[in-house]
C-alpha positions, 0 to 999 in steps of 0.5 A: 524473492518473486519478481516485483510487477510495475505497472504504468497507466497510459500517461507517461507523467507519473506523479505518485509511486504505490507499493501494494503489499498483496499476495493475493492475485485477484486482490491485487487486480482489484487495486490495480483496477481501481488505479487504472485511471490515475496518474500513477506507478504501481509496484507489488510485493508479494510478501512482507519481507518484499514491502520492507525491502522495496522501501529501503532500496526505492526512494520513488514509493510515496505510499504503502497499501500493505496487506496484514495477512501475508506469507513469510512476514505478515504486514504488521512486522513488516510495518513495524520494521519499516518505521524502524527506518522511515517513520514518514512514509505513509502506509495503509493497512488493507485487510479482510479482518474487521476487529477493533483489535486488529485495527489498533494492532496495525495502527500500534505497529506503525500504519497510518489508517486502516481500511477493510476488504472490500472497499470502494475505489473513492473511499480508497482514494480519499484516504490516499489523498489524506495521506498524499497531501496532494489536492483534488485526487489521490495521484493527479 
């Protein structure tokens, strides 16, 4: 298993923990930059199997951003497995796939929502806010 990367922003008052399941370093860096000003902790899984293990072992995780195309175990299968033991954690699928059939497959696997890459920060944060049920901002 790859070592997970944990990033805390400069603010010590962390309010949310976000698991980003993403094997691509550039995509992960983009997400990390988008969340750099938010009051949250980021944990990275490099594949779907790691994501399952992390959600199972870390009750601090508030939200999962799940890439659909990853090695070892894809995001669809990982989401399906997570839903077997955790029906409540918000999971948003993120992918470069833009076909309606891909969106439906992600939703049928148990994802709460679907966002196509590349996406803008304000759209991403609004989606997070919706599922984290926080006022004003996703992580504040």
